DSSP file (Angstrom, degrees, kcal/mol; ACC not computed):
  #  RESIDUE AA STRUCTURE BP1 BP2  ACC     N-H-->O    O-->H-N    N-H-->O    O-->H-N    TCO  KAPPA ALPHA  PHI   PSI    X-CA   Y-CA   Z-CA
    1    1 A X              0   0    0      0, 0.0     2,-0.2     0, 0.0     0, 0.0   0.000 360.0 360.0 360.0 129.4   27.3   60.2   47.6
    2    2 A X        -     0   0    0     23,-0.0     2,-0.4    92,-0.0    22,-0.1  -0.641 360.0-164.0 -96.9 153.4   28.7   58.5   50.7
    3    3 A X        -     0   0    0     -2,-0.2     2,-0.4   108,-0.1    22,-0.2  -0.985   4.6-169.6-138.3 126.7   29.8   60.2   53.9
    4    4 A X        -     0   0    0     -2,-0.4     2,-0.4   108,-0.3   110,-0.4  -0.962   5.2-179.9-121.4 132.2   31.9   58.5   56.6
    5    5 A X  E     -A   23   0A   0     18,-1.4    18,-2.7    -2,-0.4     2,-0.2  -0.965  11.7-156.2-135.0 116.3   32.6   59.9   60.1
    6    6 A X  E     +A   22   0A   0     -2,-0.4     2,-0.3    16,-0.2    16,-0.2  -0.600  19.2 164.2 -88.6 151.1   34.8   58.1   62.6
    7    7 A X  E     +A   21   0A   0     14,-2.1    14,-2.7    -2,-0.2   109,-0.1  -0.970  38.9  69.0-154.6 166.0   34.5   58.5   66.3
    8    8 A X        +     0   0    0      1,-0.3    11,-0.3    -2,-0.3    14,-0.0   0.332  60.5 134.6 106.2  -5.2   35.7   56.8   69.5
    9    9 A X        +     0   0    0     12,-0.1    -1,-0.3     9,-0.1     2,-0.3  -0.206  21.8 120.9 -70.1 167.1   39.4   57.4   69.5
   10   10 A X  E     -d  118   0B   0    107,-0.7   109,-2.7   106,-0.1     2,-0.5  -0.987  59.8 -51.1 168.1-166.1   41.3   58.5   72.5
   11   11 A X  E     +d  119   0B   0     -2,-0.3     2,-0.3   107,-0.2   109,-0.2  -0.888  53.0 164.5-104.7 125.8   44.1   57.8   74.9
   12   12 A X  E     -d  120   0B   0    107,-2.7   109,-2.6    -2,-0.5     2,-0.2  -0.934  33.0-112.9-135.8 159.8   44.2   54.4   76.7
   13   13 A X  E >   -d  121   0B   0     -2,-0.3     3,-2.4   107,-0.2   109,-0.2  -0.515  52.1 -74.0 -87.6 160.6   46.7   52.5   78.7
   14   14 A X  T 3  S+     0   0    0    107,-2.1    69,-0.2     1,-0.3    -1,-0.1  -0.270 122.9  24.1 -52.2 133.3   48.3   49.2   77.5
   15   15 A X  T 3  S+     0   0    0     67,-3.1    66,-0.6     1,-0.3    -1,-0.3   0.320  98.9 121.2  90.0  -7.7   45.8   46.4   77.9
   16   16 A X    <   -     0   0    0     -3,-2.4    66,-2.3    66,-0.2     2,-0.3  -0.090  53.7-124.8 -80.7-176.5   42.8   48.7   77.6
   17   17 A X        +     0   0    0     63,-0.2     2,-0.3    64,-0.2    63,-0.2  -0.939  20.7 179.6-133.7 151.3   40.0   48.8   75.2
   18   18 A X  E     - B   0  79A   0     61,-2.2    61,-3.4    -2,-0.3     2,-0.5  -0.983  16.2-148.1-143.0 150.7   38.3   51.2   72.7
   19   19 A X  E     - B   0  78A   0     -2,-0.3     2,-0.3   -11,-0.3    59,-0.2  -0.982  14.9-158.6-120.2 120.4   35.4   50.9   70.3
   20   20 A X  E     - B   0  77A   0     57,-2.4    57,-1.9    -2,-0.5     2,-0.4  -0.747   6.5-159.0 -94.9 143.8   35.6   52.9   67.2
   21   21 A X  E     -AB   7  76A   0    -14,-2.7   -14,-2.1    -2,-0.3     2,-0.4  -0.922   7.7-161.6-122.8 148.7   32.5   53.8   65.3
   22   22 A X  E     -AB   6  75A   0     53,-2.3    53,-2.1    -2,-0.4     2,-0.5  -0.964  11.8-148.3-131.1 114.2   32.0   54.8   61.7
   23   23 A X  E     -AB   5  74A   0    -18,-2.7   -18,-1.4    -2,-0.4     2,-0.3  -0.712  24.5-171.3 -82.6 126.5   28.8   56.5   60.6
   24   24 A X        -     0   0    0     49,-2.5   -20,-0.2    -2,-0.5     3,-0.1  -0.780  31.0-157.5-119.8 160.2   27.9   55.6   57.0
   25   25 A X  S    S+     0   0    0     -2,-0.3     2,-0.3   -22,-0.2    -1,-0.1   0.589  83.0  37.5-106.6 -19.1   25.4   56.8   54.5
   26   26 A X  S    S-     0   0    0    -23,-0.2     2,-0.9    47,-0.1    -1,-0.1  -0.907  78.9-120.6-132.4 158.7   25.4   53.6   52.3
   27   27 A X        +     0   0    0     -2,-0.3     2,-0.2    -3,-0.1    22,-0.1  -0.738  58.6 130.7-106.2  84.3   25.7   49.9   53.0
   28   28 A X        -     0   0    0     -2,-0.9    68,-0.2     1,-0.1    71,-0.1  -0.692  68.4 -64.8-119.2 174.2   28.8   48.7   51.2
   29   29 A X  E     -E   95   0B   0     66,-0.9    66,-3.1    -2,-0.2     2,-0.3  -0.391  60.2-160.2 -58.2 141.0   31.8   46.7   52.2
   30   30 A X  E     -EF  94  47B   0     17,-2.9    17,-2.8    64,-0.2     2,-0.3  -0.902  12.6-169.3-129.4 154.0   33.8   48.6   54.8
   31   31 A X  E     -EF  93  46B   0     62,-2.4    62,-2.5    -2,-0.3     2,-0.5  -0.982  16.1-140.6-140.3 154.3   37.3   48.5   56.1
   32   32 A X  E     +EF  92  45B   0     13,-3.4    12,-2.6    -2,-0.3    13,-1.6  -0.967  25.9 175.7-111.2 131.8   39.3   49.9   58.9
   33   33 A X  E     -EF  91  43B   0     58,-2.6    58,-3.1    -2,-0.5     2,-0.3  -0.853  10.5-157.5-125.5 163.5   42.9   51.1   58.2
   34   34 A X  E     -EF  90  42B   0      8,-2.4     8,-2.9    -2,-0.3     2,-0.4  -0.987   6.0-164.9-143.2 155.1   45.5   52.8   60.4
   35   35 A X  E     -E   89   0B   0     54,-2.0    54,-2.4    -2,-0.3     2,-0.2  -0.955   7.2-158.9-143.3 120.2   48.5   54.9   59.9
   36   36 A X    >   -     0   0    0      4,-0.4     3,-2.3    -2,-0.4    52,-0.1  -0.605  45.0 -76.9 -91.1 156.9   51.2   55.6   62.5
   37   37 A X  T 3  S+     0   0    0      1,-0.3    -1,-0.1    -2,-0.2     3,-0.1  -0.295 118.4   7.3 -55.7 131.2   53.5   58.6   62.2
   38   38 A X  T 3  S+     0   0    0      1,-0.3     2,-0.3    -3,-0.1    -1,-0.3   0.492 114.0  98.8  76.6   3.7   56.3   58.0   59.6
   39   39 A X  S <  S-     0   0    0     -3,-2.3    -1,-0.3     1,-0.0     2,-0.1  -0.791  74.7-103.3-121.4 164.0   54.7   54.7   58.5
   40   40 A X        -     0   0    0     -2,-0.3    -4,-0.4     1,-0.1     2,-0.1  -0.404  46.2 -88.6 -81.4 160.5   52.5   53.6   55.6
   41   41 A X        -     0   0    0     -6,-0.2     2,-0.4    -2,-0.1    -6,-0.2  -0.452  48.4-165.7 -67.1 138.1   48.8   53.0   55.9
   42   42 A X  E     -F   34   0B   0     -8,-2.9    -8,-2.4    -2,-0.1     2,-0.2  -0.960  22.2-107.4-131.7 149.5   48.0   49.4   56.8
   43   43 A X  E     +F   33   0B   0     -2,-0.4   -10,-0.2   -10,-0.2     3,-0.1  -0.454  33.1 171.0 -70.3 140.6   44.9   47.3   56.8
   44   44 A X  E     -     0   0B   0    -12,-2.6    13,-2.5     1,-0.4     2,-0.3   0.721  59.8 -22.1-114.0 -56.5   43.2   46.4   60.1
   45   45 A X  E     -FG  32  56B   0    -13,-1.6   -13,-3.4    11,-0.2    -1,-0.4  -0.990  51.8-159.4-159.4 151.8   39.9   44.8   59.5
   46   46 A X  E     -FG  31  55B   0      9,-2.6     9,-1.9    -2,-0.3     2,-0.3  -0.945   3.9-171.9-136.4 158.8   37.2   44.5   56.8
   47   47 A X  E     -FG  30  54B   0    -17,-2.8   -17,-2.9    -2,-0.3     7,-0.2  -0.992  21.8-123.5-150.7 140.2   33.6   43.5   56.6
   48   48 A X    >   -     0   0    0      5,-2.1     3,-0.5    -2,-0.3    52,-0.2  -0.154  44.3 -87.4 -78.8-179.4   31.2   42.9   53.8
   49   49 A X  T 3  S+     0   0    0     50,-1.9    51,-0.1     1,-0.2    -1,-0.1   0.808 126.3  37.3 -61.6 -31.8   27.9   44.8   53.3
   50   50 A X  T 3  S-     0   0    0     19,-0.0    -1,-0.2    20,-0.0    20,-0.2   0.623 107.5-115.6 -95.6 -15.7   25.9   42.4   55.5
   51   51 A X  S <  S+     0   0    0     -3,-0.5    -2,-0.1     2,-0.2    17,-0.1   0.441  86.1 113.1  90.8   1.0   28.4   41.7   58.2
   52   52 A X  S    S+     0   0    0      1,-0.1     2,-0.5    -5,-0.0    -3,-0.0   0.677  70.9  50.9 -80.6 -18.2   28.6   38.0   57.2
   53   53 A X        +     0   0    0     48,-0.1    -5,-2.1     2,-0.0     2,-0.3  -0.983  66.8 174.1-123.4 128.4   32.2   38.1   56.0
   54   54 A X  E     -G   47   0B   0     -2,-0.5     2,-0.3    -7,-0.2    -7,-0.2  -0.910  10.2-168.3-130.5 160.6   35.1   39.6   58.0
   55   55 A X  E     -G   46   0B   0     -9,-1.9    -9,-2.6    -2,-0.3     2,-0.4  -0.993   6.0-167.6-149.4 142.7   38.8   39.8   57.6
   56   56 A X  E     -G   45   0B   0     -2,-0.3   -11,-0.2   -11,-0.2     2,-0.2  -0.973  26.1-113.8-136.2 146.0   41.6   40.8   60.0
   57   57 A X    >>  -     0   0    0    -13,-2.5     3,-1.7    -2,-0.4     4,-1.0  -0.497  35.4-118.2 -67.2 147.3   45.2   41.7   59.8
   58   58 A X  T 34 S+     0   0    0      1,-0.3     3,-0.4     2,-0.2    -1,-0.1   0.832 111.6  64.3 -57.6 -32.2   47.4   39.1   61.6
   59   59 A X  T 34 S+     0   0    0      1,-0.2    -1,-0.3     3,-0.0   -15,-0.1   0.673 112.2  32.5 -68.2 -16.8   48.5   41.8   64.1
   60   60 A X  T X> S+     0   0    0     -3,-1.7     4,-2.4   -16,-0.2     3,-2.2   0.452  82.5 127.7-120.0  -3.5   45.0   42.3   65.5
   61   61 A X  T 3< S+     0   0    0     -4,-1.0     4,-0.1    -3,-0.4    -3,-0.0  -0.310  81.2  16.4 -58.5 134.5   43.4   38.8   65.2
   62   62 A X  T 34 S+     0   0    0      2,-0.4    -1,-0.3     1,-0.1     3,-0.1   0.261 126.4  58.5  85.6 -12.2   42.0   37.7   68.5
   63   63 A X  T <4 S+     0   0    0     -3,-2.2    17,-2.0     1,-0.2     2,-0.3   0.701  98.6  52.0-115.1 -35.9   42.0   41.3   69.9
   64   64 A X  E  <  -C   79   0A   0     -4,-2.4    -2,-0.4    15,-0.2     2,-0.4  -0.803  58.9-167.1-108.2 147.1   39.9   43.3   67.4
   65   65 A X  E     -C   78   0A   0     13,-2.2    13,-3.1    -2,-0.3     2,-0.4  -0.981   6.0-157.3-134.3 122.5   36.4   42.6   66.3
   66   66 A X  E     +C   77   0A   0     -2,-0.4     2,-0.3    11,-0.2    11,-0.2  -0.792  25.0 155.1 -96.6 141.7   34.7   44.4   63.3
   67   67 A X  E     -C   76   0A   0      9,-1.9     9,-3.1    -2,-0.4     2,-0.3  -0.941  23.1-149.4-153.0 171.0   31.0   44.5   63.2
   68   68 A X  E     -C   75   0A   0     -2,-0.3     2,-0.4     7,-0.3     7,-0.2  -0.997  11.8-158.1-149.2 153.5   28.2   46.5   61.7
   69   69 A X  E > > -C   74   0A   0      5,-2.9     5,-1.8    -2,-0.3     3,-1.1  -0.878  10.8-174.5-128.9  96.2   24.6   47.5   62.4
   70   70 A X  G > 5S+     0   0    0     -2,-0.4     3,-0.7     1,-0.3    -1,-0.1   0.796  82.4  63.0 -67.5 -27.4   23.0   48.5   59.1
   71   71 A X  G 3 5S+     0   0    0      1,-0.2    -1,-0.3    -3,-0.1    -2,-0.0   0.814 112.6  37.7 -64.0 -28.5   19.8   49.6   60.8
   72   72 A X  G < 5S-     0   0    0     -3,-1.1    -1,-0.2     2,-0.2    -2,-0.2   0.361 109.1-125.5-100.8   2.9   21.9   52.2   62.7
   73   73 A X  T < 5 +     0   0    0     -3,-0.7   -49,-2.5    -4,-0.4     2,-0.4   0.918  67.5 129.9  53.8  47.5   24.1   52.9   59.7
   74   74 A X  E   < -BC  23  69A   0     -5,-1.8    -5,-2.9   -51,-0.2     2,-0.4  -0.994  45.2-163.0-139.0 138.0   27.2   52.2   61.8
   75   75 A X  E     -BC  22  68A   0    -53,-2.1   -53,-2.3    -2,-0.4     2,-0.3  -0.956  20.5-165.9-115.0 139.2   30.3   50.1   61.4
   76   76 A X  E     -BC  21  67A   0     -9,-3.1    -9,-1.9    -2,-0.4     2,-0.3  -0.838  20.8-162.7-122.5 156.2   32.4   49.3   64.5
   77   77 A X  E     -BC  20  66A   0    -57,-1.9   -57,-2.4    -2,-0.3     2,-0.6  -0.907  14.1-156.0-134.5 116.8   35.7   48.0   65.5
   78   78 A X  E     -BC  19  65A   0    -13,-3.1   -13,-2.2    -2,-0.3     2,-0.6  -0.800  12.0-163.0 -87.8 122.9   36.1   46.8   69.1
   79   79 A X  E     +BC  18  64A   0    -61,-3.4   -61,-2.2    -2,-0.6     2,-0.3  -0.934  13.0 173.9-116.2 114.1   39.7   46.9   70.1
   80   80 A X        +     0   0    0    -17,-2.0   -63,-0.2    -2,-0.6   -64,-0.2  -0.730  58.2  23.6-115.0 164.1   40.8   44.9   73.2
   81   81 A X  S    S-     0   0    0    -66,-0.6    -1,-0.2    -2,-0.3   -64,-0.2   0.902  84.7-158.0  49.8  49.5   44.2   44.2   74.8
   82   82 A X        -     0   0    0    -66,-2.3   -67,-3.1    -3,-0.2     2,-0.3  -0.256   9.7-161.2 -66.8 144.5   45.6   47.3   73.2
   83   83 A X    >   -     0   0    0    -69,-0.2     3,-2.1    -3,-0.1     4,-0.2  -0.815  34.2-108.8-119.4 158.2   49.4   47.6   72.7
   84   84 A X  G >  S+     0   0    0     -2,-0.3     3,-1.8     1,-0.3    36,-0.3   0.834 117.8  65.9 -55.4 -31.3   51.6   50.6   72.0
   85   85 A X  G 3  S+     0   0    0      1,-0.3    -1,-0.3   -49,-0.0   -49,-0.0   0.646  89.5  66.5 -65.8 -14.7   52.0   49.3   68.5
   86   86 A X  G <  S+     0   0    0     -3,-2.1    -1,-0.3     2,-0.0     2,-0.2   0.542  71.3 119.4 -82.1  -7.2   48.3   50.0   67.9
   87   87 A X    <   +     0   0    0     -3,-1.8     2,-0.3    -4,-0.2    32,-0.2  -0.428  42.8 104.8 -62.6 123.4   48.9   53.7   68.2
   88   88 A X  E    S- H   0 118B   0     30,-2.0    30,-2.7    -2,-0.2     2,-0.6  -0.969  76.8 -79.7-178.2 170.2   47.8   55.3   65.0
   89   89 A X  E     -EH  35 117B   0    -54,-2.4   -54,-2.0    -2,-0.3     2,-0.5  -0.862  48.6-146.1 -87.1 127.4   45.2   57.3   63.2
   90   90 A X  E     -EH  34 116B   0     26,-2.9    26,-2.0    -2,-0.6     2,-0.4  -0.836  13.6-164.1-103.1 132.2   42.4   55.0   62.3
   91   91 A X  E     -E   33   0B   0    -58,-3.1   -58,-2.6    -2,-0.5     2,-0.4  -0.926  12.2-146.3-119.2 137.3   40.4   55.4   59.2
   92   92 A X  E     -E   32   0B   0     -2,-0.4    21,-2.7   -60,-0.2     2,-0.3  -0.833  25.0-174.4 -95.1 139.6   37.1   54.0   58.1
   93   93 A X  E     -EI  31 112B   0    -62,-2.5   -62,-2.4    -2,-0.4     2,-0.4  -0.976  15.8-142.9-140.5 151.3   36.7   53.3   54.4
   94   94 A X  E     -EI  30 111B   0     17,-2.7    16,-3.0    -2,-0.3    17,-1.5  -0.914   5.7-157.1-116.7 137.8   34.0   52.2   52.0
   95   95 A X  E     +E   29   0B   0    -66,-3.1   -66,-0.9    -2,-0.4    14,-0.2  -0.968  16.4 171.6-115.2 120.7   34.3   49.9   49.0
   96   96 A X  S    S+     0   0    0     -2,-0.5     3,-0.4    12,-0.2    -1,-0.1   0.551  79.9  57.3 -96.1 -11.9   31.7   50.2   46.3
   97   97 A X  S    S+     0   0    0     11,-0.6     3,-0.1     1,-0.2     2,-0.1   0.689 114.6  33.6 -94.4 -20.2   33.5   47.9   43.9
   98   98 A X  S >  S+     0   0    0     10,-0.3     3,-1.1     1,-0.1     5,-0.3  -0.547  70.5 156.1-130.0  66.4   33.8   44.8   46.2
   99   99 A X  T 3  S+     0   0    0     -3,-0.4   -50,-1.9     1,-0.3    -1,-0.1   0.829  71.2  48.5 -63.8 -35.8   30.5   45.1   48.1
  100  100 A X  T 3  S+     0   0    0    -52,-0.2     2,-0.3    -3,-0.1    -1,-0.3  -0.125 104.2  69.2-102.5  36.6   30.3   41.4   49.0
  101  101 A X  S <  S-     0   0    0     -3,-1.1     2,-0.5   -54,-0.2   -54,-0.2  -0.957  73.6-129.9-145.1 162.5   33.8   41.0   50.3
  102  102 A X        -     0   0    0     -2,-0.3   -56,-0.2   -56,-0.2   -54,-0.1  -0.612  43.3-171.3-110.3  67.4   36.0   42.0   53.2
  103  103 A X        -     0   0    0     -2,-0.5   -56,-0.1    -5,-0.3   -48,-0.1  -0.245  25.9-162.5 -69.5 147.5   38.9   43.2   51.1
  104  104 A X        +     0   0    0    -58,-0.1     2,-0.6   -61,-0.1   -61,-0.2   0.371  59.8 106.2-104.6   0.2   42.2   44.2   52.6
  105  105 A X    >   -     0   0    0      1,-0.2     3,-1.8     2,-0.0     4,-0.2  -0.727  59.8-152.7 -87.9 120.1   43.4   46.2   49.6
  106  106 A X  G >  S+     0   0    0     -2,-0.6     3,-1.7     1,-0.3    -1,-0.2   0.812  93.3  65.0 -61.8 -30.3   43.3   49.9   50.1
  107  107 A X  G 3  S+     0   0    0      1,-0.3    -1,-0.3    -3,-0.0    -2,-0.0   0.675  91.6  65.3 -67.6 -15.5   42.9   50.5   46.4
  108  108 A X  G <  S+     0   0    0     -3,-1.8   -11,-0.6   -13,-0.1     2,-0.4   0.555  86.6  88.2 -80.7  -7.8   39.5   48.7   46.6
  109  109 A X    <   -     0   0    0     -3,-1.7   -14,-0.3    -4,-0.2     3,-0.1  -0.773  50.1-178.6-100.7 138.0   38.1   51.5   48.8
  110  110 A X        +     0   0    0    -16,-3.0     2,-0.4    -2,-0.4   -15,-0.2   0.765  65.4  41.1-104.5 -33.5   36.5   54.6   47.3
  111  111 A X  E     -I   94   0B   0    -17,-1.5   -17,-2.7  -108,-0.0     2,-0.4  -0.971  63.8-168.5-128.5 134.8   35.5   56.8   50.2
  112  112 A X  E     -I   93   0B   0     -2,-0.4  -108,-0.3   -19,-0.2   -19,-0.2  -0.928  15.3-130.6-126.0 145.2   37.5   57.5   53.3
  113  113 A X        -     0   0    0    -21,-2.7  -108,-0.2    -2,-0.4     3,-0.1  -0.201  34.3-101.9 -80.7-178.5   36.7   59.2   56.6
  114  114 A X        -     0   0    0   -110,-0.4   -23,-0.1     1,-0.1  -109,-0.1   0.644  62.2-117.3 -83.0 -16.0   38.7   61.9   58.3
  115  115 A X        -     0   0    0    -23,-0.1     2,-0.4     1,-0.1   -24,-0.2   0.104  15.7-127.0  95.2 151.6   40.4   59.6   60.8
  116  116 A X  E     - H   0  90B   0    -26,-2.0   -26,-2.9  -109,-0.1     2,-0.3  -0.999  24.5-119.5-136.8 135.8   40.4   59.3   64.6
  117  117 A X  E     - H   0  89B   0     -2,-0.4  -107,-0.7   -28,-0.2     2,-0.5  -0.561  23.5-171.9 -81.6 131.1   43.5   59.2   66.8
  118  118 A X  E     -dH  10  88B   0    -30,-2.7   -30,-2.0    -2,-0.3     2,-0.5  -0.992   5.3-176.3-118.6 123.8   44.1   56.2   69.0
  119  119 A X  E     -d   11   0B   0   -109,-2.7  -107,-2.7    -2,-0.5     2,-0.5  -0.985   7.0-167.4-124.4 125.1   47.0   56.5   71.4
  120  120 A X  E     -d   12   0B   0     -2,-0.5     2,-0.3   -36,-0.3  -107,-0.2  -0.953  15.2-178.9-114.4 118.6   48.1   53.6   73.6
  121  121 A X  E      d   13   0B   0   -109,-2.6  -107,-2.1    -2,-0.5    -2,-0.0  -0.797 360.0 360.0-119.5 157.8   50.5   54.4   76.4
  122  122 A X              0   0    0     -2,-0.3  -109,-0.1  -109,-0.2    -1,-0.1   0.359 360.0 360.0-108.8 360.0   52.3   52.6   79.2
């Protein structure tokens, strides 16, 4: 049984940075997704079980970096140059069916965290 807990969200100004963390119980492929009010959930970044494979949405390439430290049972997303469009609830998710990939398909993920709010203001 897996358990995911996100942390690190908060309120930042345009151009600021945040690092989100996801505490995990198992070492599977992981993804970060986000959902803004009134909008559908969208893929942000993915990482395979070892951290050797990563994948990013076009909207965050060059600004966000996903990483993991399996010794600490933690997955991160470093978010730089934040924009108001990044405002959303961010979710950490685990995939047990595609362990060695950085999948962007939400249906590939089996376990989801509770979410952490990121608000970017001007």
